[in-house]
Residue, then its C-alpha position, 0 to 999 in steps of 0.5 A: m494479460n501479457p502473453t510473454t510472461p512466463p507461466g511460473f510467475l503467474t502461478d506464483l502470483n495466483a497461488i494460495h499463501p496460507l495464513s496461520p492462526e498466529n498471523r490472523i491474531y497478530f494482524k487483528e491485535n496490531g493492525y499490520l502483518k509482515l509475511k516472509h516468502v510471499l513471492q518468489p524472488e524471481t517473480v519480484a525481479y520480473y515485475a520490478r523491471e516493468i514497474t521501474a520502466q513505467v515509473s521512469r516513463l510516467n514520472d514528471m518530477d524533475l526538481p533537484m532534491e533540495q528544492r522539493t517539499t517534504y512529501q516530494k522528497a519522500f518518494l516518486q509516486i506513480m498511481n494506477i500503473w495497472t491501467k497502463s501496463a498489462t504486465v503490471k496489471e498481472m502483479v496488481f491483480s494477484r489473487k494471492l495478495a488479494r486473498i491475504a488482504a481479504e482474509l486478514m480483514e475478515v471480509s468475503g472479498v476485496r476490490i482494488y482502491h488503487d495501486q501506487a509505486l513509491y520509489k525513494e531515491p538516494a538522499g530521499g527524505i523521510t515518509p512522515w507518520h500518517a494513516d492512509q484512511y485519512y484520504f479514503p471516503i469509504s463507509s468502514d475501516r475495512s481497507v488494507t495496503a500491501w507494501i511490496p518491496l522490489q528489492a531487499t530493503p535494509l534499514e538504510m533504505g527506509p523500510l516501512a515502520f509501523a506503530r503497533k495497535t494504532h488502528r485502535m487509537s483516534f489521535g492524528r486521524e485528521l492529519e494529512i501526510s506532512d511535516e505536521s503529521e510527523r511532529l504531532v503523531q510522533k509526539s502522541l506515540k511517545e506519550a502513549h509509549a507506542d511500540i514501533d516496529e522498524t525492521p528490514f524487509d527481505l526480497g519476497e516479503v510483503s506487509f499488510h496494514l490497515g487504513w488507520t494503522f500509523h506508519r512511516a519510513g526513514p530516509n534512503r541513505s543508500a546509493g540505490v533507489r528503494k523501489v516499492m509497489t503497493v496495492i490498496y484493497v477495500d472490502e468488496n461490499i464497501c460503499l462510498a461515504k459522503p466526503t467530509s474533506k477536500a482529500h475525500e473529494r479528490d479521492q472520490a473523483q480520482w478513484c471512485p468515478g461515477v459512484e454515488v454516495g451510499a453505493i458500493l464502489d463498483s466502478p470500472i477501476n475498482p474491480v473485485l480481485w478476489s472473493k470467496h464467491g468467485i472472481v467477478 
């Protein structure tokens, strides 16, 4: 940990944020939940400075926007920053966020799968409709992503939008994030009369969505960068499933090093972040 971090920020990151029965029911029924006032604005601002510095240092995208693919236009993506910065690790390892994830998934505890900063630049394009778990070689659907905006995020900045109840649907699960996933999922959602939740995020608000919940983000029409940090959690007892696609093989190599098929994801980069049995 960074010895210069003010103690109050660590207290905020590791406090208990109680979930109401209504929160739990909503998540279970809809596959996602937006929670206001999860983190203090001052806490977010403190960690945003370090995350932004690391994104600037580690980013290697230098193509003009007009020469990028749809995926490249969507955001600058920097992963597992926690392994490169003690300060970022404090936020990523937040017991508050990890406990929320575990309680929403109704599991005894959670491991980190990986983190990623998603910075949508001015004039950045859409993030196409997709479901994260397309990429994950895991043995159950117990994965959830915390989406943590590092500034208030109005509609013009491209906040995350969710298709309610799509974690229960099977369409589109074979699609990686792409122009095709945007077109085909959008068509399927329209045919299914799916309800879309696209609303702004306040500073300190955090969303949690299941791995099979379809989501997207609009373009950034503002003059500022839409800065977001995310953490992907999995059930602490989840196992590595046999890869069935190239995407699974890539994730196995990158995010589950040394784990054998059928074994719990107990690698050096998948530590338990919160467990009702205690932190390991």
